[in-house]
PDBQT receptor file of N, H, CA, C and O in Angstrom, charges set to zero:
ATOM      1  N   MET A   1      94.696 212.857  57.811  1.00  0.00    +0.000 N 
ATOM      2  CA  MET A   1      93.295 213.213  57.733  1.00  0.00    +0.000 C 
ATOM      3  C   MET A   1      93.110 214.701  57.933  1.00  0.00    +0.000 C 
ATOM      4  O   MET A   1      92.287 215.320  57.259  1.00  0.00    +0.000 OA
ATOM      5  N   SER A   2      93.865 215.286  58.853  1.00  0.00    +0.000 N 
ATOM      6  H   SER A   2      94.533 214.783  59.401  1.00  0.00    +0.000 HD
ATOM      7  CA  SER A   2      93.713 216.716  59.117  1.00  0.00    +0.000 C 
ATOM      8  C   SER A   2      94.254 217.548  57.956  1.00  0.00    +0.000 C 
ATOM      9  O   SER A   2      93.899 218.720  57.826  1.00  0.00    +0.000 OA
ATOM     10  N   ALA A   3      95.105 216.966  57.111  1.00  0.00    +0.000 N 
ATOM     11  H   ALA A   3      95.394 216.014  57.217  1.00  0.00    +0.000 HD
ATOM     12  CA  ALA A   3      95.609 217.699  55.948  1.00  0.00    +0.000 C 
ATOM     13  C   ALA A   3      94.500 217.913  54.916  1.00  0.00    +0.000 C 
ATOM     14  O   ALA A   3      94.515 218.902  54.183  1.00  0.00    +0.000 OA
ATOM     15  N   ASN A   4      93.550 217.000  54.860  1.00  0.00    +0.000 N 
ATOM     16  H   ASN A   4      93.537 216.196  55.456  1.00  0.00    +0.000 HD
ATOM     17  CA  ASN A   4      92.438 217.142  53.915  1.00  0.00    +0.000 C 
ATOM     18  C   ASN A   4      91.333 218.051  54.422  1.00  0.00    +0.000 C 
ATOM     19  O   ASN A   4      90.517 218.532  53.636  1.00  0.00    +0.000 OA
ATOM     20  N   GLN A   5      91.298 218.293  55.723  1.00  0.00    +0.000 N 
ATOM     21  H   GLN A   5      91.961 217.903  56.362  1.00  0.00    +0.000 HD
ATOM     22  CA  GLN A   5      90.212 219.089  56.289  1.00  0.00    +0.000 C 
ATOM     23  C   GLN A   5      90.189 220.526  55.752  1.00  0.00    +0.000 C 
ATOM     24  O   GLN A   5      89.103 220.997  55.415  1.00  0.00    +0.000 OA
ATOM     25  N   PRO A   6      91.298 221.250  55.647  1.00  0.00    +0.000 N 
ATOM     26  CA  PRO A   6      91.224 222.609  55.098  1.00  0.00    +0.000 C 
ATOM     27  C   PRO A   6      90.712 222.636  53.653  1.00  0.00    +0.000 C 
ATOM     28  O   PRO A   6      90.029 223.581  53.257  1.00  0.00    +0.000 OA
ATOM     29  N   ALA A   7      91.036 221.616  52.873  1.00  0.00    +0.000 N 
ATOM     30  H   ALA A   7      91.591 220.849  53.195  1.00  0.00    +0.000 HD
ATOM     31  CA  ALA A   7      90.538 221.562  51.498  1.00  0.00    +0.000 C 
ATOM     32  C   ALA A   7      89.023 221.403  51.485  1.00  0.00    +0.000 C 
ATOM     33  O   ALA A   7      88.338 222.009  50.661  1.00  0.00    +0.000 OA
ATOM     34  N   CYS A   8      88.500 220.588  52.399  1.00  0.00    +0.000 N 
ATOM     35  H   CYS A   8      89.056 220.096  53.068  1.00  0.00    +0.000 HD
ATOM     36  CA  CYS A   8      87.051 220.408  52.467  1.00  0.00    +0.000 C 
ATOM     37  C   CYS A   8      86.368 221.707  52.876  1.00  0.00    +0.000 C 
ATOM     38  O   CYS A   8      85.327 222.068  52.327  1.00  0.00    +0.000 OA
ATOM     39  N   VAL A   9      86.957 222.404  53.838  1.00  0.00    +0.000 N 
ATOM     40  H   VAL A   9      87.803 222.110  54.283  1.00  0.00    +0.000 HD
ATOM     41  CA  VAL A   9      86.391 223.677  54.280  1.00  0.00    +0.000 C 
ATOM     42  C   VAL A   9      86.436 224.680  53.139  1.00  0.00    +0.000 C 
ATOM     43  O   VAL A   9      85.489 225.440  52.937  1.00  0.00    +0.000 OA
ATOM     44  N   ALA A  10      87.537 224.684  52.390  1.00  0.00    +0.000 N 
ATOM     45  H   ALA A  10      88.307 224.067  52.554  1.00  0.00    +0.000 HD
ATOM     46  CA  ALA A  10      87.648 225.600  51.250  1.00  0.00    +0.000 C 
ATOM     47  C   ALA A  10      86.634 225.243  50.177  1.00  0.00    +0.000 C 
ATOM     48  O   ALA A  10      86.041 226.134  49.568  1.00  0.00    +0.000 OA
ATOM     49  N   ASP A  11      86.423 223.936  49.931  1.00  0.00    +0.000 N 
ATOM     50  H   ASP A  11      86.904 223.213  50.426  1.00  0.00    +0.000 HD
ATOM     51  CA  ASP A  11      85.423 223.505  48.953  1.00  0.00    +0.000 C 
ATOM     52  C   ASP A  11      84.018 223.920  49.378  1.00  0.00    +0.000 C 
ATOM     53  O   ASP A  11      83.217 224.356  48.551  1.00  0.00    +0.000 OA
ATOM     54  N   GLU A  12      83.721 223.780  50.678  1.00  0.00    +0.000 N 
ATOM     55  H   GLU A  12      84.371 223.426  51.349  1.00  0.00    +0.000 HD
ATOM     56  CA  GLU A  12      82.406 224.170  51.178  1.00  0.00    +0.000 C 
ATOM     57  C   GLU A  12      82.190 225.671  51.028  1.00  0.00    +0.000 C 
ATOM     58  O   GLU A  12      81.099 226.113  50.668  1.00  0.00    +0.000 OA
ATOM     59  N   ALA A  13      83.230 226.453  51.303  1.00  0.00    +0.000 N 
ATOM     60  H   ALA A  13      84.116 226.094  51.596  1.00  0.00    +0.000 HD
ATOM     61  CA  ALA A  13      83.119 227.904  51.152  1.00  0.00    +0.000 C 
ATOM     62  C   ALA A  13      82.907 228.271  49.682  1.00  0.00    +0.000 C 
ATOM     63  O   ALA A  13      82.129 229.170  49.365  1.00  0.00    +0.000 OA
ATOM     64  N   LEU A  14      83.603 227.570  48.795  1.00  0.00    +0.000 N 
ATOM     65  H   LEU A  14      84.236 226.840  49.053  1.00  0.00    +0.000 HD
ATOM     66  CA  LEU A  14      83.450 227.833  47.361  1.00  0.00    +0.000 C 
ATOM     67  C   LEU A  14      82.048 227.451  46.892  1.00  0.00    +0.000 C 
ATOM     68  O   LEU A  14      81.440 228.180  46.109  1.00  0.00    +0.000 OA
ATOM     69  N   LEU A  15      81.532 226.322  47.360  1.00  0.00    +0.000 N 
ATOM     70  H   LEU A  15      82.026 225.730  47.997  1.00  0.00    +0.000 HD
ATOM     71  CA  LEU A  15      80.182 225.911  47.001  1.00  0.00    +0.000 C 
ATOM     72  C   LEU A  15      79.138 226.888  47.541  1.00  0.00    +0.000 C 
ATOM     73  O   LEU A  15      78.167 227.203  46.853  1.00  0.00    +0.000 OA
ATOM     74  N   ALA A  16      79.334 227.365  48.762  1.00  0.00    +0.000 N 
ATOM     75  H   ALA A  16      80.122 227.109  49.321  1.00  0.00    +0.000 HD
ATOM     76  CA  ALA A  16      78.395 228.323  49.343  1.00  0.00    +0.000 C 
ATOM     77  C   ALA A  16      78.411 229.625  48.547  1.00  0.00    +0.000 C 
ATOM     78  O   ALA A  16      77.361 230.216  48.295  1.00  0.00    +0.000 OA
ATOM     79  N   ARG A  17      79.601 230.067  48.153  1.00  0.00    +0.000 N 
ATOM     80  H   ARG A  17      80.453 229.586  48.358  1.00  0.00    +0.000 HD
ATOM     81  CA  ARG A  17      79.716 231.293  47.366  1.00  0.00    +0.000 C 
ATOM     82  C   ARG A  17      79.052 231.113  46.004  1.00  0.00    +0.000 C 
ATOM     83  O   ARG A  17      78.394 232.026  45.505  1.00  0.00    +0.000 OA
ATOM     84  N   ARG A  18      79.225 229.925  45.400  1.00  0.00    +0.000 N 
ATOM     85  H   ARG A  18      79.759 229.183  45.806  1.00  0.00    +0.000 HD
ATOM     86  CA  ARG A  18      78.603 229.641  44.108  1.00  0.00    +0.000 C 
ATOM     87  C   ARG A  18      77.076 229.611  44.230  1.00  0.00    +0.000 C 
ATOM     88  O   ARG A  18      76.367 230.114  43.359  1.00  0.00    +0.000 OA
ATOM     89  N   ASP A  19      76.581 229.019  45.316  1.00  0.00    +0.000 N 
ATOM     90  H   ASP A  19      77.158 228.610  46.024  1.00  0.00    +0.000 HD
ATOM     91  CA  ASP A  19      75.133 228.971  45.534  1.00  0.00    +0.000 C 
ATOM     92  C   ASP A  19      74.554 230.373  45.679  1.00  0.00    +0.000 C 
ATOM     93  O   ASP A  19      73.491 230.662  45.128  1.00  0.00    +0.000 OA
ATOM     94  N   VAL A  20      75.228 231.235  46.404  1.00  0.00    +0.000 N 
ATOM     95  H   VAL A  20      76.091 231.001  46.851  1.00  0.00    +0.000 HD
ATOM     96  CA  VAL A  20      74.761 232.610  46.568  1.00  0.00    +0.000 C 
ATOM     97  C   VAL A  20      74.765 233.331  45.225  1.00  0.00    +0.000 C 
ATOM     98  O   VAL A  20      73.826 234.061  44.907  1.00  0.00    +0.000 OA
ATOM     99  N   LEU A  21      75.809 233.131  44.442  1.00  0.00    +0.000 N 
ATOM    100  H   LEU A  21      76.572 232.538  44.700  1.00  0.00    +0.000 HD
ATOM    101  CA  LEU A  21      75.896 233.779  43.130  1.00  0.00    +0.000 C 
ATOM    102  C   LEU A  21      74.780 233.277  42.208  1.00  0.00    +0.000 C 
ATOM    103  O   LEU A  21      74.140 234.077  41.525  1.00  0.00    +0.000 OA
ATOM    104  N   LEU A  22      74.542 231.967  42.183  1.00  0.00    +0.000 N 
ATOM    105  H   LEU A  22      75.061 231.318  42.738  1.00  0.00    +0.000 HD
ATOM    106  CA  LEU A  22      73.474 231.413  41.349  1.00  0.00    +0.000 C 
ATOM    107  C   LEU A  22      72.109 231.921  41.788  1.00  0.00    +0.000 C 
ATOM    108  O   LEU A  22      71.256 232.220  40.953  1.00  0.00    +0.000 OA
ATOM    109  N   ARG A  23      71.903 232.019  43.089  1.00  0.00    +0.000 N 
ATOM    110  H   ARG A  23      72.596 231.776  43.767  1.00  0.00    +0.000 HD
ATOM    111  CA  ARG A  23      70.626 232.519  43.605  1.00  0.00    +0.000 C 
ATOM    112  C   ARG A  23      70.414 233.968  43.177  1.00  0.00    +0.000 C 
ATOM    113  O   ARG A  23      69.305 234.345  42.795  1.00  0.00    +0.000 OA
ATOM    114  N   ARG A  24      71.459 234.776  43.236  1.00  0.00    +0.000 N 
ATOM    115  H   ARG A  24      72.359 234.470  43.546  1.00  0.00    +0.000 HD
ATOM    116  CA  ARG A  24      71.351 236.180  42.805  1.00  0.00    +0.000 C 
ATOM    117  C   ARG A  24      71.037 236.271  41.317  1.00  0.00    +0.000 C 
ATOM    118  O   ARG A  24      70.237 237.109  40.902  1.00  0.00    +0.000 OA
ATOM    119  N   ILE A  25      71.659 235.416  40.515  1.00  0.00    +0.000 N 
ATOM    120  H   ILE A  25      72.309 234.736  40.852  1.00  0.00    +0.000 HD
ATOM    121  CA  ILE A  25      71.409 235.430  39.066  1.00  0.00    +0.000 C 
ATOM    122  C   ILE A  25      69.960 235.046  38.784  1.00  0.00    +0.000 C 
ATOM    123  O   ILE A  25      69.309 235.665  37.942  1.00  0.00    +0.000 OA
ATOM    124  N   VAL A  26      69.451 234.033  39.478  1.00  0.00    +0.000 N 
ATOM    125  H   VAL A  26      69.980 233.530  40.162  1.00  0.00    +0.000 HD
ATOM    126  CA  VAL A  26      68.067 233.601  39.274  1.00  0.00    +0.000 C 
ATOM    127  C   VAL A  26      67.103 234.716  39.663  1.00  0.00    +0.000 C 
ATOM    128  O   VAL A  26      66.134 234.968  38.947  1.00  0.00    +0.000 OA
ATOM    129  N   VAL A  27      67.353 235.384  40.781  1.00  0.00    +0.000 N 
ATOM    130  H   VAL A  27      68.141 235.179  41.362  1.00  0.00    +0.000 HD
ATOM    131  CA  VAL A  27      66.481 236.472  41.228  1.00  0.00    +0.000 C 
ATOM    132  C   VAL A  27      66.517 237.624  40.229  1.00  0.00    +0.000 C 
ATOM    133  O   VAL A  27      65.471 238.187  39.907  1.00  0.00    +0.000 OA
ATOM    134  N   LEU A  28      67.695 237.983  39.734  1.00  0.00    +0.000 N 
ATOM    135  H   LEU A  28      68.545 237.525  39.996  1.00  0.00    +0.000 HD
ATOM    136  CA  LEU A  28      67.792 239.074  38.769  1.00  0.00    +0.000 C 
ATOM    137  C   LEU A  28      67.103 238.725  37.454  1.00  0.00    +0.000 C 
ATOM    138  O   LEU A  28      66.460 239.583  36.849  1.00  0.00    +0.000 OA
ATOM    139  N   CYS A  29      67.226 237.483  37.007  1.00  0.00    +0.000 N 
ATOM    140  H   CYS A  29      67.748 236.786  37.499  1.00  0.00    +0.000 HD
ATOM    141  CA  CYS A  29      66.543 237.068  35.774  1.00  0.00    +0.000 C 
ATOM    142  C   CYS A  29      65.025 237.092  35.954  1.00  0.00    +0.000 C 
ATOM    143  O   CYS A  29      64.301 237.520  35.055  1.00  0.00    +0.000 OA
ATOM    144  N   ALA A  30      64.544 236.640  37.099  1.00  0.00    +0.000 N 
ATOM    145  H   ALA A  30      65.132 236.293  37.830  1.00  0.00    +0.000 HD
ATOM    146  CA  ALA A  30      63.104 236.669  37.353  1.00  0.00    +0.000 C 
ATOM    147  C   ALA A  30      62.604 238.106  37.399  1.00  0.00    +0.000 C 
ATOM    148  O   ALA A  30      61.549 238.412  36.844  1.00  0.00    +0.000 OA
ATOM    149  N   LEU A  31      63.344 238.984  38.050  1.00  0.00    +0.000 N 
ATOM    150  H   LEU A  31      64.201 238.735  38.502  1.00  0.00    +0.000 HD
ATOM    151  CA  LEU A  31      62.956 240.388  38.119  1.00  0.00    +0.000 C 
ATOM    152  C   LEU A  31      62.941 241.022  36.736  1.00  0.00    +0.000 C 
ATOM    153  O   LEU A  31      62.032 241.786  36.410  1.00  0.00    +0.000 OA
ATOM    154  N   ALA A  32      63.933 240.711  35.930  1.00  0.00    +0.000 N 
ATOM    155  H   ALA A  32      64.671 240.091  36.194  1.00  0.00    +0.000 HD
ATOM    156  CA  ALA A  32      63.989 241.256  34.569  1.00  0.00    +0.000 C 
ATOM    157  C   ALA A  32      62.827 240.747  33.722  1.00  0.00    +0.000 C 
ATOM    158  O   ALA A  32      62.257 241.507  32.939  1.00  0.00    +0.000 OA
ATOM    159  N   SER A  33      62.471 239.476  33.867  1.00  0.00    +0.000 N 
ATOM    160  H   SER A  33      62.934 238.859  34.503  1.00  0.00    +0.000 HD
ATOM    161  CA  SER A  33      61.368 238.947  33.057  1.00  0.00    +0.000 C 
ATOM    162  C   SER A  33      60.036 239.543  33.494  1.00  0.00    +0.000 C 
ATOM    163  O   SER A  33      59.199 239.851  32.646  1.00  0.00    +0.000 OA
ATOM    164  N   PHE A  34      59.818 239.715  34.806  1.00  0.00    +0.000 N 
ATOM    165  H   PHE A  34      60.498 239.465  35.495  1.00  0.00    +0.000 HD
ATOM    166  CA  PHE A  34      58.580 240.344  35.268  1.00  0.00    +0.000 C 
ATOM    167  C   PHE A  34      58.501 241.792  34.807  1.00  0.00    +0.000 C 
ATOM    168  O   PHE A  34      57.429 242.269  34.432  1.00  0.00    +0.000 OA
ATOM    169  N   THR A  35      59.629 242.494  34.833  1.00  0.00    +0.000 N 
ATOM    170  H   THR A  35      60.500 242.107  35.137  1.00  0.00    +0.000 HD
ATOM    171  CA  THR A  35      59.655 243.884  34.373  1.00  0.00    +0.000 C 
ATOM    172  C   THR A  35      59.351 243.964  32.882  1.00  0.00    +0.000 C 
ATOM    173  O   THR A  35      58.577 244.819  32.450  1.00  0.00    +0.000 OA
ATOM    174  N   ALA A  36      59.948 243.090  32.104  1.00  0.00    +0.000 N 
ATOM    175  H   ALA A  36      60.576 242.395  32.454  1.00  0.00    +0.000 HD
ATOM    176  CA  ALA A  36      59.695 243.082  30.657  1.00  0.00    +0.000 C 
ATOM    177  C   ALA A  36      58.236 242.740  30.370  1.00  0.00    +0.000 C 
ATOM    178  O   ALA A  36      57.626 243.332  29.479  1.00  0.00    +0.000 OA
ATOM    179  N   PHE A  37      57.676 241.795  31.112  1.00  0.00    +0.000 N 
ATOM    180  H   PHE A  37      58.172 241.314  31.835  1.00  0.00    +0.000 HD
ATOM    181  CA  PHE A  37      56.277 241.419  30.929  1.00  0.00    +0.000 C 
ATOM    182  C   PHE A  37      55.355 242.584  31.277  1.00  0.00    +0.000 C 
ATOM    183  O   PHE A  37      54.391 242.853  30.560  1.00  0.00    +0.000 OA
ATOM    184  N   GLY A  38      55.652 243.273  32.375  1.00  0.00    +0.000 N 
ATOM    185  H   GLY A  38      56.435 243.054  32.957  1.00  0.00    +0.000 HD
ATOM    186  CA  GLY A  38      54.860 244.435  32.772  1.00  0.00    +0.000 C 
ATOM    187  C   GLY A  38      54.946 245.557  31.755  1.00  0.00    +0.000 C 
ATOM    188  O   GLY A  38      53.939 246.195  31.448  1.00  0.00    +0.000 OA
ATOM    189  N   LEU A  39      56.130 245.802  31.232  1.00  0.00    +0.000 N 
ATOM    190  H   LEU A  39      56.948 245.283  31.482  1.00  0.00    +0.000 HD
ATOM    191  CA  LEU A  39      56.288 246.840  30.211  1.00  0.00    +0.000 C 
ATOM    192  C   LEU A  39      55.554 246.470  28.933  1.00  0.00    +0.000 C 
ATOM    193  O   LEU A  39      54.990 247.339  28.269  1.00  0.00    +0.000 OA
ATOM    194  N   ALA A  40      55.555 245.195  28.583  1.00  0.00    +0.000 N 
ATOM    195  H   ALA A  40      56.013 244.489  29.122  1.00  0.00    +0.000 HD
ATOM    196  CA  ALA A  40      54.832 244.762  27.377  1.00  0.00    +0.000 C 
ATOM    197  C   ALA A  40      53.334 244.979  27.545  1.00  0.00    +0.000 C 
ATOM    198  O   ALA A  40      52.664 245.422  26.612  1.00  0.00    +0.000 OA
ATOM    199  N   ILE A  41      52.808 244.673  28.719  1.00  0.00    +0.000 N 
ATOM    200  H   ILE A  41      53.353 244.313  29.476  1.00  0.00    +0.000 HD
ATOM    201  CA  ILE A  41      51.378 244.888  28.969  1.00  0.00    +0.000 C 
ATOM    202  C   ILE A  41      51.060 246.382  28.943  1.00  0.00    +0.000 C 
ATOM    203  O   ILE A  41      50.077 246.795  28.328  1.00  0.00    +0.000 OA
ATOM    204  N   ALA A  42      51.881 247.188  29.603  1.00  0.00    +0.000 N 
ATOM    205  H   ALA A  42      52.679 246.852  30.103  1.00  0.00    +0.000 HD
ATOM    206  CA  ALA A  42      51.640 248.629  29.635  1.00  0.00    +0.000 C 
ATOM    207  C   ALA A  42      51.720 249.227  28.235  1.00  0.00    +0.000 C 
ATOM    208  O   ALA A  42      50.913 250.086  27.880  1.00  0.00    +0.000 OA
ATOM    209  N   THR A  43      52.676 248.783  27.449  1.00  0.00    +0.000 N 
ATOM    210  H   THR A  43      53.331 248.085  27.738  1.00  0.00    +0.000 HD
ATOM    211  CA  THR A  43      52.806 249.284  26.074  1.00  0.00    +0.000 C 
ATOM    212  C   THR A  43      51.603 248.861  25.244  1.00  0.00    +0.000 C 
ATOM    213  O   THR A  43      51.111 249.639  24.427  1.00  0.00    +0.000 OA
ATOM    214  N   SER A  44      51.128 247.641  25.444  1.00  0.00    +0.000 N 
ATOM    215  H   SER A  44      51.528 247.010  26.108  1.00  0.00    +0.000 HD
ATOM    216  CA  SER A  44      49.968 247.158  24.701  1.00  0.00    +0.000 C 
ATOM    217  C   SER A  44      48.723 247.976  25.042  1.00  0.00    +0.000 C 
ATOM    218  O   SER A  44      47.964 248.358  24.152  1.00  0.00    +0.000 OA
ATOM    219  N   ILE A  45      48.520 248.239  26.315  1.00  0.00    +0.000 N 
ATOM    220  H   ILE A  45      49.137 247.929  27.038  1.00  0.00    +0.000 HD
ATOM    221  CA  ILE A  45      47.360 249.032  26.731  1.00  0.00    +0.000 C 
ATOM    222  C   ILE A  45      47.475 250.455  26.191  1.00  0.00    +0.000 C 
ATOM    223  O   ILE A  45      46.506 251.022  25.686  1.00  0.00    +0.000 OA
ATOM    224  N   TRP A  46      48.683 251.024  26.306  1.00  0.00    +0.000 N 
ATOM    225  H   TRP A  46      49.470 250.563  26.716  1.00  0.00    +0.000 HD
ATOM    226  CA  TRP A  46      48.896 252.417  25.905  1.00  0.00    +0.000 C 
ATOM    227  C   TRP A  46      48.758 252.584  24.396  1.00  0.00    +0.000 C 
ATOM    228  O   TRP A  46      48.291 253.628  23.941  1.00  0.00    +0.000 OA
ATOM    229  N   SER A  47      49.150 251.592  23.613  1.00  0.00    +0.000 N 
ATOM    230  H   SER A  47      49.530 250.744  23.983  1.00  0.00    +0.000 HD
ATOM    231  CA  SER A  47      49.182 251.749  22.160  1.00  0.00    +0.000 C 
ATOM    232  C   SER A  47      47.826 251.491  21.496  1.00  0.00    +0.000 C 
ATOM    233  O   SER A  47      47.719 251.604  20.275  1.00  0.00    +0.000 OA
ATOM    234  N   HIS A  48      46.799 251.152  22.259  1.00  0.00    +0.000 N 
ATOM    235  H   HIS A  48      46.885 251.061  23.252  1.00  0.00    +0.000 HD
ATOM    236  CA  HIS A  48      45.482 250.955  21.659  1.00  0.00    +0.000 C 
ATOM    237  C   HIS A  48      44.882 252.276  21.177  1.00  0.00    +0.000 C 
ATOM    238  O   HIS A  48      43.972 252.281  20.348  1.00  0.00    +0.000 OA
ATOM    239  N   SER A  49      45.381 253.374  21.687  1.00  0.00    +0.000 N 
ATOM    240  H   SER A  49      46.121 253.370  22.361  1.00  0.00    +0.000 HD
ATOM    241  CA  SER A  49      44.871 254.678  21.283  1.00  0.00    +0.000 C 
ATOM    242  C   SER A  49      46.010 255.472  20.668  1.00  0.00    +0.000 C 
ATOM    243  O   SER A  49      47.136 255.438  21.165  1.00  0.00    +0.000 OA
ATOM    244  N   ALA A  50      45.717 256.195  19.575  1.00  0.00    +0.000 N 
ATOM    245  H   ALA A  50      44.803 256.223  19.171  1.00  0.00    +0.000 HD
ATOM    246  CA  ALA A  50      46.742 257.006  18.927  1.00  0.00    +0.000 C 
ATOM    247  C   ALA A  50      47.021 258.269  19.746  1.00  0.00    +0.000 C 
ATOM    248  O   ALA A  50      48.130 258.801  19.709  1.00  0.00    +0.000 OA
ATOM    249  N   ASP A  51      46.024 258.743  20.480  1.00  0.00    +0.000 N 
ATOM    250  H   ASP A  51      45.122 258.310  20.511  1.00  0.00    +0.000 HD
ATOM    251  CA  ASP A  51      46.165 259.963  21.273  1.00  0.00    +0.000 C 
ATOM    252  C   ASP A  51      46.473 259.584  22.725  1.00  0.00    +0.000 C 
ATOM    253  O   ASP A  51      45.635 258.966  23.382  1.00  0.00    +0.000 OA
ATOM    254  N   PRO A  52      47.652 259.938  23.237  1.00  0.00    +0.000 N 
ATOM    255  CA  PRO A  52      47.999 259.565  24.617  1.00  0.00    +0.000 C 
ATOM    256  C   PRO A  52      47.016 260.115  25.643  1.00  0.00    +0.000 C 
ATOM    257  O   PRO A  52      46.726 259.445  26.634  1.00  0.00    +0.000 OA
ATOM    258  N   ALA A  53      46.495 261.324  25.426  1.00  0.00    +0.000 N 
ATOM    259  H   ALA A  53      46.730 261.868  24.621  1.00  0.00    +0.000 HD
ATOM    260  CA  ALA A  53      45.533 261.886  26.369  1.00  0.00    +0.000 C 
ATOM    261  C   ALA A  53      44.252 261.050  26.381  1.00  0.00    +0.000 C 
ATOM    262  O   ALA A  53      43.634 260.859  27.427  1.00  0.00    +0.000 OA
ATOM    263  N   GLU A  54      43.870 260.563  25.219  1.00  0.00    +0.000 N 
ATOM    264  H   GLU A  54      44.373 260.718  24.369  1.00  0.00    +0.000 HD
ATOM    265  CA  GLU A  54      42.676 259.715  25.143  1.00  0.00    +0.000 C 
ATOM    266  C   GLU A  54      42.933 258.392  25.853  1.00  0.00    +0.000 C 
ATOM    267  O   GLU A  54      42.045 257.864  26.522  1.00  0.00    +0.000 OA
ATOM    268  N   ALA A  55      44.136 257.855  25.713  1.00  0.00    +0.000 N 
ATOM    269  H   ALA A  55      44.858 258.284  25.170  1.00  0.00    +0.000 HD
ATOM    270  CA  ALA A  55      44.468 256.603  26.393  1.00  0.00    +0.000 C 
ATOM    271  C   ALA A  55      44.427 256.789  27.906  1.00  0.00    +0.000 C 
ATOM    272  O   ALA A  55      43.941 255.920  28.629  1.00  0.00    +0.000 OA
ATOM    273  N   VAL A  56      44.931 257.906  28.375  1.00  0.00    +0.000 N 
ATOM    274  H   VAL A  56      45.326 258.612  27.787  1.00  0.00    +0.000 HD
ATOM    275  CA  VAL A  56      44.893 258.173  29.818  1.00  0.00    +0.000 C 
ATOM    276  C   VAL A  56      43.448 258.293  30.281  1.00  0.00    +0.000 C 
ATOM    277  O   VAL A  56      43.082 257.752  31.324  1.00  0.00    +0.000 OA
ATOM    278  N   ALA A  57      42.623 259.002  29.511  1.00  0.00    +0.000 N 
ATOM    279  H   ALA A  57      42.920 259.443  28.663  1.00  0.00    +0.000 HD
ATOM    280  CA  ALA A  57      41.218 259.162  29.882  1.00  0.00    +0.000 C 
ATOM    281  C   ALA A  57      40.495 257.817  29.882  1.00  0.00    +0.000 C 
ATOM    282  O   ALA A  57      39.671 257.558  30.760  1.00  0.00    +0.000 OA
ATOM    283  N   MET A  58      40.794 256.970  28.914  1.00  0.00    +0.000 N 
ATOM    284  H   MET A  58      41.463 257.181  28.202  1.00  0.00    +0.000 HD
ATOM    285  CA  MET A  58      40.145 255.665  28.841  1.00  0.00    +0.000 C 
ATOM    286  C   MET A  58      40.556 254.785  30.015  1.00  0.00    +0.000 C 
ATOM    287  O   MET A  58      39.722 254.087  30.590  1.00  0.00    +0.000 OA
ATOM    288  N   ASN A  59      41.837 254.816  30.372  1.00  0.00    +0.000 N 
ATOM    289  H   ASN A  59      42.515 255.383  29.904  1.00  0.00    +0.000 HD
ATOM    290  CA  ASN A  59      42.340 253.943  31.435  1.00  0.00    +0.000 C 
ATOM    291  C   ASN A  59      41.976 254.450  32.817  1.00  0.00    +0.000 C 
ATOM    292  O   ASN A  59      41.947 253.668  33.766  1.00  0.00    +0.000 OA
ATOM    293  N   SER A  60      41.699 255.735  32.954  1.00  0.00    +0.000 N 
ATOM    294  H   SER A  60      41.722 256.371  32.183  1.00  0.00    +0.000 HD
ATOM    295  CA  SER A  60      41.365 256.265  34.273  1.00  0.00    +0.000 C 
ATOM    296  C   SER A  60      39.868 256.270  34.529  1.00  0.00    +0.000 C 
ATOM    297  O   SER A  60      39.439 256.551  35.649  1.00  0.00    +0.000 OA
ATOM    298  N   GLY A  61      39.072 255.968  33.526  1.00  0.00    +0.000 N 
ATOM    299  H   GLY A  61      39.421 255.741  32.617  1.00  0.00    +0.000 HD
ATOM    300  CA  GLY A  61      37.633 255.864  33.719  1.00  0.00    +0.000 C 
ATOM    301  C   GLY A  61      36.863 257.127  33.408  1.00  0.00    +0.000 C 
ATOM    302  O   GLY A  61      35.662 257.184  33.672  1.00  0.00    +0.000 OA
ATOM    303  N   TYR A  62      37.503 258.138  32.859  1.00  0.00    +0.000 N 
ATOM    304  H   TYR A  62      38.478 258.092  32.645  1.00  0.00    +0.000 HD
ATOM    305  CA  TYR A  62      36.784 259.379  32.515  1.00  0.00    +0.000 C 
ATOM    306  C   TYR A  62      36.189 259.303  31.136  1.00  0.00    +0.000 C 
ATOM    307  O   TYR A  62      35.552 260.256  30.685  1.00  0.00    +0.000 OA
TER     308      TYR A  62
């Protein structure tokens, strides 16, 4: 029975490492999607005007 115990501990360590890696991947994907969404909105707002100075004036309330 004690011969199987190190394998179980190694399996648990491998599963914990895999869980941490998967969690990091999910967080990075969520961050990338929010960044892309924010850039798309900013580009959409900015591109409504041909003149960048006019776009800045419109968005700042002047």
